[in-house]
N, CA, C and O atoms as CSV, one atom per row, in Angstrom:
chain,resi,resn,atom,element,x,y,z
A,1,MET,N,N,25.645,2.556,6.943
A,1,MET,CA,C,24.065,2.791,6.370
A,1,MET,C,C,23.915,4.331,6.746
A,1,MET,O,O,24.261,4.937,7.760
A,2,SER,N,N,23.311,4.737,5.638
A,2,SER,CA,C,23.139,6.543,5.950
A,2,SER,C,C,21.733,6.459,6.925
A,2,SER,O,O,20.947,5.543,7.169
A,3,ILE,N,N,21.811,7.700,7.298
A,3,ILE,CA,C,20.539,8.214,8.165
A,3,ILE,C,C,19.265,7.907,7.494
A,3,ILE,O,O,18.355,7.257,8.007
A,4,LEU,N,N,19.261,8.419,6.311
A,4,LEU,CA,C,17.876,8.292,5.172
A,4,LEU,C,C,17.361,6.886,5.091
A,4,LEU,O,O,16.177,6.603,5.271
A,5,LEU,N,N,18.492,5.846,4.757
A,5,LEU,CA,C,18.161,4.754,4.614
A,5,LEU,C,C,17.428,3.809,5.792
A,5,LEU,O,O,16.517,2.984,5.721
A,6,ALA,N,N,18.151,4.249,6.786
A,6,ALA,CA,C,17.460,3.812,8.285
A,6,ALA,C,C,16.282,4.168,8.674
A,6,ALA,O,O,15.491,3.442,9.276
A,7,LEU,N,N,16.063,5.580,8.271
A,7,LEU,CA,C,14.661,6.105,8.593
A,7,LEU,C,C,13.735,5.675,7.756
A,7,LEU,O,O,12.585,5.512,8.165
A,8,LEU,N,N,14.095,5.409,6.382
A,8,LEU,CA,C,13.076,4.839,5.404
A,8,LEU,C,C,12.644,2.964,5.673
A,8,LEU,O,O,11.538,2.425,5.616
A,9,LEU,N,N,13.810,2.446,5.922
A,9,LEU,CA,C,13.469,1.123,6.373
A,9,LEU,C,C,12.712,0.792,7.890
A,9,LEU,O,O,12.093,-0.247,8.119
A,10,LEU,N,N,12.894,1.837,8.797
A,10,LEU,CA,C,12.255,2.043,10.063
A,10,LEU,C,C,10.650,2.328,9.467
A,10,LEU,O,O,9.762,1.534,9.776
A,11,LEU,N,N,10.400,3.340,8.723
A,11,LEU,CA,C,9.255,3.746,8.053
A,11,LEU,C,C,8.359,2.767,7.489
A,11,LEU,O,O,7.137,2.742,7.635
A,12,ALA,N,N,9.268,1.743,6.653
A,12,ALA,CA,C,8.820,0.527,5.913
A,12,ALA,C,C,8.226,-0.352,6.759
A,12,ALA,O,O,7.078,-0.779,6.636
A,13,ALA,N,N,9.121,-0.670,7.752
A,13,ALA,CA,C,8.392,-1.871,8.889
A,13,ALA,C,C,7.298,-1.276,9.506
A,13,ALA,O,O,6.424,-2.055,9.887
A,14,VAL,N,N,7.073,0.319,9.765
A,14,VAL,CA,C,5.934,0.669,10.536
A,14,VAL,C,C,4.745,0.829,9.510
A,14,VAL,O,O,3.601,0.626,9.916
A,15,THR,N,N,4.901,1.072,8.611
A,15,THR,CA,C,3.612,1.191,7.813
A,15,THR,C,C,3.196,-0.502,7.299
A,15,THR,O,O,2.083,-0.811,6.874
A,16,GLY,N,N,4.132,-1.273,7.423
A,16,GLY,CA,C,3.940,-2.904,7.281
A,16,GLY,C,C,3.068,-3.479,8.557
A,16,GLY,O,O,2.082,-4.210,8.464
A,17,THR,N,N,3.605,-3.024,9.657
A,17,THR,CA,C,2.842,-3.220,10.728
A,17,THR,C,C,1.631,-2.727,10.938
A,17,THR,O,O,0.822,-3.165,11.756
A,18,GLY,N,N,1.429,-1.507,9.970
A,18,GLY,CA,C,0.298,-0.876,10.394
A,18,GLY,C,C,-0.833,-1.381,9.302
A,18,GLY,O,O,-2.034,-1.209,9.513
A,19,ILE,N,N,-0.358,-1.980,8.190
A,19,ILE,CA,C,-1.376,-2.841,7.352
A,19,ILE,C,C,-1.997,-3.963,8.259
A,19,ILE,O,O,-3.212,-4.161,8.272
A,20,VAL,N,N,-1.151,-4.657,8.985
A,20,VAL,CA,C,-1.570,-5.902,9.619
A,20,VAL,C,C,-2.418,-5.484,10.749
A,20,VAL,O,O,-3.275,-6.282,11.127
A,21,LEU,N,N,-2.309,-4.394,11.317
A,21,LEU,CA,C,-3.120,-3.995,12.629
A,21,LEU,C,C,-4.328,-3.234,12.218
A,21,LEU,O,O,-5.232,-2.974,13.012
A,22,VAL,N,N,-4.334,-2.854,10.871
A,22,VAL,CA,C,-5.763,-2.028,10.815
A,22,VAL,C,C,-6.774,-3.245,10.457
A,22,VAL,O,O,-6.491,-4.244,9.795
A,23,ARG,N,N,-8.127,-2.896,11.103
A,23,ARG,CA,C,-9.115,-4.167,10.637
A,23,ARG,C,C,-10.188,-3.713,9.602
A,23,ARG,O,O,-10.985,-4.524,9.131
A,24,GLU,N,N,-10.187,-2.546,9.301
A,24,GLU,CA,C,-11.371,-2.018,8.466
A,24,GLU,C,C,-10.604,-2.308,6.925
A,24,GLU,O,O,-9.470,-1.915,6.648
A,25,PRO,N,N,-11.431,-3.022,6.082
A,25,PRO,CA,C,-10.536,-3.276,4.939
A,25,PRO,C,C,-10.500,-1.767,3.861
A,25,PRO,O,O,-9.755,-1.673,2.886
A,26,ARG,N,N,-11.289,-0.890,4.224
A,26,ARG,CA,C,-10.756,0.463,3.069
A,26,ARG,C,C,-9.834,1.189,3.851
A,26,ARG,O,O,-9.117,2.013,3.284
A,27,ARG,N,N,-9.739,0.997,5.151
A,27,ARG,CA,C,-8.236,1.666,5.632
A,27,ARG,C,C,-6.980,0.812,5.465
A,27,ARG,O,O,-5.801,1.147,5.578
A,28,GLN,N,N,-7.498,-0.324,5.181
A,28,GLN,CA,C,-6.160,-1.154,5.097
A,28,GLN,C,C,-5.786,-0.986,3.803
A,28,GLN,O,O,-4.567,-1.053,3.652
A,29,VAL,N,N,-6.500,-0.765,2.691
A,29,VAL,CA,C,-6.335,-0.545,1.449
A,29,VAL,C,C,-5.170,0.741,1.347
A,29,VAL,O,O,-4.039,0.662,0.868
A,30,PHE,N,N,-5.749,1.781,1.877
A,30,PHE,CA,C,-5.142,3.022,2.042
A,30,PHE,C,C,-3.713,2.870,2.776
A,30,PHE,O,O,-2.745,3.569,2.478
A,31,ALA,N,N,-3.698,1.912,3.732
A,31,ALA,CA,C,-2.399,1.565,4.530
A,31,ALA,C,C,-1.622,1.252,3.274
A,31,ALA,O,O,-0.715,1.987,2.883
A,32,ILE,N,N,-2.064,-0.074,2.522
A,32,ILE,CA,C,-1.075,-0.820,1.587
A,32,ILE,C,C,-0.563,0.507,0.536
A,32,ILE,O,O,0.606,0.638,0.173
A,33,ALA,N,N,-1.521,1.303,0.200
A,33,ALA,CA,C,-0.873,2.402,-0.529
A,33,ALA,C,C,0.186,3.448,-0.196
A,33,ALA,O,O,0.933,4.043,-0.973
A,34,VAL,N,N,0.096,3.530,0.998
A,34,VAL,CA,C,1.018,4.319,1.957
A,34,VAL,C,C,2.471,3.478,1.780
A,34,VAL,O,O,3.580,3.885,1.433
A,35,ASN,N,N,2.085,2.380,2.093
A,35,ASN,CA,C,3.447,1.247,2.312
A,35,ASN,C,C,4.180,1.295,0.895
A,35,ASN,O,O,5.406,1.212,0.824
A,36,GLY,N,N,3.362,1.433,-0.230
A,36,GLY,CA,C,3.787,1.134,-1.496
A,36,GLY,C,C,4.514,2.811,-1.951
A,36,GLY,O,O,5.462,2.927,-2.727
A,37,LEU,N,N,3.991,3.683,-1.441
A,37,LEU,CA,C,4.853,5.098,-1.434
A,37,LEU,C,C,6.150,5.020,-0.647
A,37,LEU,O,O,7.213,5.374,-1.158
A,38,VAL,N,N,6.065,4.549,0.619
A,38,VAL,CA,C,7.347,4.232,1.230
A,38,VAL,C,C,8.397,3.533,0.700
A,38,VAL,O,O,9.538,3.916,0.961
A,39,LEU,N,N,8.177,2.346,-0.167
A,39,LEU,CA,C,9.057,1.499,-0.485
A,39,LEU,C,C,9.422,2.185,-2.120
A,39,LEU,O,O,10.237,1.594,-2.829
A,40,THR,N,N,9.018,2.939,-2.410
A,40,THR,CA,C,8.875,3.607,-3.568
A,40,THR,C,C,10.065,4.758,-3.029
A,40,THR,O,O,10.845,5.278,-3.826
A,41,LEU,N,N,10.068,4.940,-2.146
A,41,LEU,CA,C,11.042,6.227,-1.733
A,41,LEU,C,C,12.262,5.439,-1.249
A,41,LEU,O,O,13.366,5.979,-1.312
A,42,LEU,N,N,12.132,4.180,-0.765
A,42,LEU,CA,C,13.195,3.483,-0.215
A,42,LEU,C,C,14.201,2.896,-1.557
A,42,LEU,O,O,15.398,2.634,-1.671
A,43,PHE,N,N,13.179,2.861,-2.341
A,43,PHE,CA,C,13.850,2.126,-3.575
A,43,PHE,C,C,14.862,3.337,-4.342
A,43,PHE,O,O,15.955,3.102,-4.857
A,44,LEU,N,N,14.236,4.574,-4.269
A,44,LEU,CA,C,14.857,5.614,-5.110
A,44,LEU,C,C,15.977,6.162,-4.248
A,44,LEU,O,O,16.780,6.921,-4.789
A,45,ALA,N,N,16.142,5.807,-2.741
A,45,ALA,CA,C,17.261,6.392,-1.799
A,45,ALA,C,C,18.358,4.994,-2.226
A,45,ALA,O,O,19.571,5.205,-2.213
A,46,LEU,N,N,17.920,3.839,-2.530
A,46,LEU,CA,C,18.924,2.891,-2.960
A,46,LEU,C,C,19.359,2.850,-4.351
A,46,LEU,O,O,19.972,1.865,-4.762
A,47,GLN,N,N,19.082,3.871,-5.132
A,47,GLN,CA,C,19.376,4.353,-6.660
A,47,GLN,C,C,18.768,2.925,-7.373
A,47,GLN,O,O,19.546,2.205,-7.999
A,48,ALA,N,N,17.592,2.630,-7.262
A,48,ALA,CA,C,16.992,1.691,-8.226
A,48,ALA,C,C,15.743,2.518,-8.743
A,48,ALA,O,O,14.685,2.366,-8.131
A,49,PRO,N,N,15.786,3.367,-9.805
A,49,PRO,CA,C,14.681,3.876,-10.330
A,49,PRO,C,C,13.826,3.266,-11.052
A,49,PRO,O,O,12.678,3.712,-11.052
A,50,ASP,N,N,14.128,2.145,-11.824
A,50,ASP,CA,C,13.501,1.329,-12.353
A,50,ASP,C,C,12.535,0.700,-11.733
A,50,ASP,O,O,11.380,0.497,-12.106
A,51,VAL,N,N,13.204,0.327,-10.522
A,51,VAL,CA,C,12.096,-0.672,-9.707
A,51,VAL,C,C,11.239,0.257,-8.834
A,51,VAL,O,O,10.084,-0.063,-8.558
A,52,ALA,N,N,11.836,1.509,-8.355
A,52,ALA,CA,C,10.986,2.500,-7.846
A,52,ALA,C,C,9.731,2.546,-8.701
A,52,ALA,O,O,8.646,2.215,-8.222
A,53,LEU,N,N,9.877,3.004,-10.121
A,53,LEU,CA,C,8.731,3.616,-10.787
A,53,LEU,C,C,7.766,2.266,-10.968
A,53,LEU,O,O,6.566,2.452,-11.165
A,54,SER,N,N,8.287,0.915,-10.902
A,54,SER,CA,C,7.392,-0.131,-10.845
A,54,SER,C,C,6.534,-0.136,-9.566
A,54,SER,O,O,5.307,-0.033,-9.575
A,55,GLU,N,N,7.269,-0.260,-8.505
A,55,GLU,CA,C,6.564,-0.113,-7.213
A,55,GLU,C,C,5.341,1.053,-7.168
A,55,GLU,O,O,4.187,0.822,-6.806
A,56,LEU,N,N,5.792,2.185,-7.560
A,56,LEU,CA,C,5.226,3.359,-7.415
A,56,LEU,C,C,3.588,3.073,-8.506
A,56,LEU,O,O,2.513,3.441,-8.033
A,57,ALA,N,N,3.629,2.573,-9.568
A,57,ALA,CA,C,2.659,1.992,-10.417
A,57,ALA,C,C,1.881,1.003,-9.851
A,57,ALA,O,O,0.653,1.087,-9.812
A,58,VAL,N,N,2.637,-0.119,-9.318
A,58,VAL,CA,C,1.697,-1.171,-9.118
A,58,VAL,C,C,1.365,-1.195,-7.551
A,58,VAL,O,O,0.203,-1.467,-7.247
A,59,GLY,N,N,2.179,-0.964,-6.652
A,59,GLY,CA,C,2.103,-1.013,-5.000
A,59,GLY,C,C,1.150,-0.011,-4.663
A,59,GLY,O,O,0.282,-0.177,-3.807
A,60,THR,N,N,1.338,1.254,-5.474
A,60,THR,CA,C,0.994,2.650,-4.989
A,60,THR,C,C,-0.515,2.881,-5.373
A,60,THR,O,O,-1.363,3.360,-4.621
A,61,VAL,N,N,-0.753,2.362,-6.973
A,61,VAL,CA,C,-1.889,2.627,-7.524
A,61,VAL,C,C,-2.826,1.545,-7.990
A,61,VAL,O,O,-4.048,1.666,-7.898
A,62,VAL,N,N,-2.244,0.510,-8.481
A,62,VAL,CA,C,-2.974,-0.792,-9.318
A,62,VAL,C,C,-3.554,-1.573,-8.143
A,62,VAL,O,O,-4.733,-1.883,-7.973
A,63,VAL,N,N,-2.555,-1.819,-7.403
A,63,VAL,CA,C,-2.996,-2.959,-6.456
A,63,VAL,C,C,-4.319,-2.390,-5.553
A,63,VAL,O,O,-5.390,-2.991,-5.482
A,64,PRO,N,N,-4.072,-1.346,-5.006
A,64,PRO,CA,C,-5.058,-0.720,-4.085
A,64,PRO,C,C,-6.535,-0.216,-4.795
A,64,PRO,O,O,-7.645,-0.235,-4.264
A,65,LEU,N,N,-6.185,0.224,-6.123
A,65,LEU,CA,C,-7.306,0.295,-6.791
A,65,LEU,C,C,-7.968,-1.017,-7.093
A,65,LEU,O,O,-9.196,-0.952,-7.051
A,66,LEU,N,N,-7.518,-2.064,-7.356
A,66,LEU,CA,C,-8.136,-3.229,-7.627
A,66,LEU,C,C,-8.808,-3.970,-6.218
A,66,LEU,O,O,-9.723,-4.790,-6.145
A,67,PHE,N,N,-8.023,-3.376,-5.192
A,67,PHE,CA,C,-8.985,-3.931,-3.954
A,67,PHE,C,C,-9.801,-3.078,-3.614
A,67,PHE,O,O,-10.559,-3.472,-2.729
A,68,LEU,N,N,-10.012,-1.726,-4.070
A,68,LEU,CA,C,-11.262,-1.234,-3.586
A,68,LEU,C,C,-12.184,-1.278,-4.353
A,68,LEU,O,O,-13.210,-0.817,-3.853
A,69,VAL,N,N,-12.355,-1.836,-5.959
A,69,VAL,CA,C,-13.227,-1.955,-6.499
A,69,VAL,C,C,-13.567,-3.225,-6.008
A,69,VAL,O,O,-14.776,-3.381,-5.834
A,70,ALA,N,N,-12.778,-4.261,-5.710
A,70,ALA,CA,C,-13.507,-5.551,-5.001
A,70,ALA,C,C,-14.184,-5.357,-3.895
A,70,ALA,O,O,-15.091,-6.161,-3.679
A,71,ILE,N,N,-13.985,-4.436,-3.055
A,71,ILE,CA,C,-14.557,-4.203,-1.799
A,71,ILE,C,C,-15.967,-3.727,-2.283
A,71,ILE,O,O,-16.974,-4.257,-1.814
A,72,ALA,N,N,-16.030,-2.930,-3.029
A,72,ALA,CA,C,-17.140,-1.914,-3.833
A,72,ALA,C,C,-17.843,-3.147,-4.222
A,72,ALA,O,O,-19.030,-2.950,-3.962
A,73,SER,N,N,-17.709,-4.172,-4.656
A,73,SER,CA,C,-18.347,-4.926,-5.476
A,73,SER,C,C,-18.877,-6.156,-4.296
A,73,SER,O,O,-20.058,-6.504,-4.265
A,74,VAL,N,N,-18.012,-6.643,-3.514
A,74,VAL,CA,C,-18.810,-7.438,-2.478
A,74,VAL,C,C,-19.883,-6.456,-1.633
A,74,VAL,O,O,-20.897,-6.989,-1.181
A,75,ARG,N,N,-19.703,-5.326,-1.469
A,75,ARG,CA,C,-20.427,-4.665,-0.678
A,75,ARG,C,C,-21.861,-4.527,-1.411
A,75,ARG,O,O,-22.900,-4.811,-0.814
A,76,THR,N,N,-21.847,-4.133,-2.568
A,76,THR,CA,C,-22.918,-4.272,-3.660
A,76,THR,C,C,-23.695,-5.583,-3.856
A,76,THR,O,O,-24.914,-5.620,-4.018
A,77,SER,N,N,-23.061,-6.425,-3.834
A,77,SER,CA,C,-23.493,-7.685,-4.137
A,77,SER,C,C,-24.546,-8.098,-2.807
A,77,SER,O,O,-25.645,-8.628,-2.969
A,78,ARG,N,N,-23.990,-7.754,-1.549
A,78,ARG,CA,C,-24.504,-8.194,-0.299
A,78,ARG,C,C,-25.585,-7.320,-0.233
A,78,ARG,O,O,-26.590,-7.769,0.318
A,79,ALA,N,N,-25.627,-6.124,-0.681
A,79,ALA,CA,C,-26.779,-5.065,-0.446
A,79,ALA,C,C,-27.757,-5.627,-1.379
A,79,ALA,O,O,-28.903,-5.461,-0.962
A,80,GLY,N,N,-27.692,-6.214,-2.460
A,80,GLY,CA,C,-28.758,-6.872,-3.370
A,80,GLY,C,C,-29.197,-8.176,-2.929
A,80,GLY,O,O,-30.277,-8.680,-3.234
A,81,GLU,N,N,-28.302,-8.705,-2.190
A,81,GLU,CA,C,-29.273,-9.994,-1.553
A,81,GLU,C,C,-29.913,-9.840,-0.538
A,81,GLU,O,O,-30.685,-10.697,-0.109
A,82,ASP,N,N,-29.671,-8.556,0.097
A,82,ASP,CA,C,-30.643,-8.579,1.257
A,82,ASP,C,C,-31.974,-7.905,0.924
A,82,ASP,O,O,-32.729,-7.624,1.855
A,83,ALA,N,N,-32.318,-7.621,-0.352
A,83,ALA,CA,C,-33.487,-7.027,-0.838
A,83,ALA,C,C,-34.553,-8.179,-1.076
A,83,ALA,O,O,-35.673,-7.904,-1.506
Protein backbone atom coordinates (compact mmCIF):
# COMPACT_ATOMS: atom_id res chain seq x y z
CA MET A 1 0.00 0.00 0.00
CA SER A 2 1.38 3.36 -0.93
CA ILE A 3 1.91 6.21 1.49
CA LEU A 4 -0.79 8.27 -0.26
CA LEU A 5 -3.44 5.58 0.21
CA ALA A 6 -2.49 5.10 3.85
CA LEU A 7 -2.67 8.85 4.44
CA LEU A 8 -6.06 9.16 2.72
CA LEU A 9 -7.48 6.20 4.65
CA LEU A 10 -6.26 7.75 7.90
CA LEU A 11 -7.74 11.11 6.89
CA ALA A 12 -11.07 9.45 6.05
CA ALA A 13 -11.09 7.82 9.49
CA VAL A 14 -10.30 11.13 11.18
CA THR A 15 -13.01 13.04 9.30
CA GLY A 16 -15.53 10.27 9.99
CA THR A 17 -14.72 10.45 13.67
CA GLY A 18 -15.01 14.24 13.51
CA ILE A 19 -18.56 13.95 12.18
CA VAL A 20 -19.53 11.86 15.18
CA LEU A 21 -17.81 14.07 17.75
CA VAL A 22 -19.14 17.42 16.53
CA ARG A 23 -22.36 18.31 18.32
CA GLU A 24 -23.58 21.49 16.58
CA PRO A 25 -25.70 20.58 13.51
CA ARG A 26 -24.31 23.17 11.09
CA ARG A 27 -20.74 22.21 11.88
CA GLN A 28 -21.69 18.56 11.47
CA VAL A 29 -22.97 19.31 7.96
CA PHE A 30 -19.67 20.93 7.05
CA ALA A 31 -17.82 17.95 8.52
CA ILE A 32 -19.91 15.67 6.28
CA ALA A 33 -18.91 17.78 3.27
CA VAL A 34 -15.22 17.57 4.21
CA ASN A 35 -15.57 13.82 4.64
CA GLY A 36 -17.12 13.59 1.17
CA LEU A 37 -14.20 15.53 -0.26
CA VAL A 38 -11.68 13.23 1.43
CA LEU A 39 -13.55 10.18 0.12
CA THR A 40 -13.49 11.73 -3.37
CA LEU A 41 -9.71 12.04 -3.16
CA LEU A 42 -9.48 8.47 -1.89
CA PHE A 43 -11.51 7.16 -4.82
CA LEU A 44 -9.33 9.12 -7.23
CA ALA A 45 -6.22 7.59 -5.66
CA LEU A 46 -7.80 4.16 -6.05
CA GLN A 47 -8.30 4.93 -9.78
CA ALA A 48 -12.09 4.96 -9.67
CA PRO A 49 -12.93 8.29 -11.33
CA ASP A 50 -16.61 7.48 -11.89
CA VAL A 51 -17.15 6.71 -8.21
CA ALA A 52 -15.11 9.79 -7.26
CA LEU A 53 -17.31 12.01 -9.43
CA SER A 54 -20.46 10.54 -7.89
CA GLU A 55 -19.07 11.04 -4.38
CA LEU A 56 -18.12 14.61 -5.23
CA ALA A 57 -21.62 15.40 -6.47
CA VAL A 58 -23.60 13.55 -3.85
CA GLY A 59 -21.44 13.34 -0.73
CA THR A 60 -19.82 16.75 -0.95
CA VAL A 61 -22.57 18.92 -2.43
CA VAL A 62 -26.09 17.50 -2.53
CA VAL A 63 -26.42 15.79 0.87
CA PRO A 64 -24.89 18.65 2.90
CA LEU A 65 -27.06 21.15 1.00
CA LEU A 66 -30.19 19.15 1.79
CA PHE A 67 -29.19 18.95 5.45
CA LEU A 68 -28.63 22.72 5.57
CA VAL A 69 -32.05 23.35 4.03
CA ALA A 70 -33.66 21.00 6.55
CA ILE A 71 -31.88 22.67 9.48
CA ALA A 72 -32.93 26.11 8.25
CA SER A 73 -36.50 24.90 7.85
CA VAL A 74 -36.64 23.48 11.36
CA ARG A 75 -35.18 26.63 12.89
CA THR A 76 -37.62 28.82 10.91
CA SER A 77 -40.66 26.79 11.95
CA ARG A 78 -39.58 26.84 15.59
CA ALA A 79 -39.19 30.61 15.46
CA GLY A 80 -42.72 30.89 14.03
CA GLU A 81 -44.15 28.74 16.84
CA ASP A 82 -42.66 30.97 19.55
CA ALA A 83 -44.47 34.07 18.28
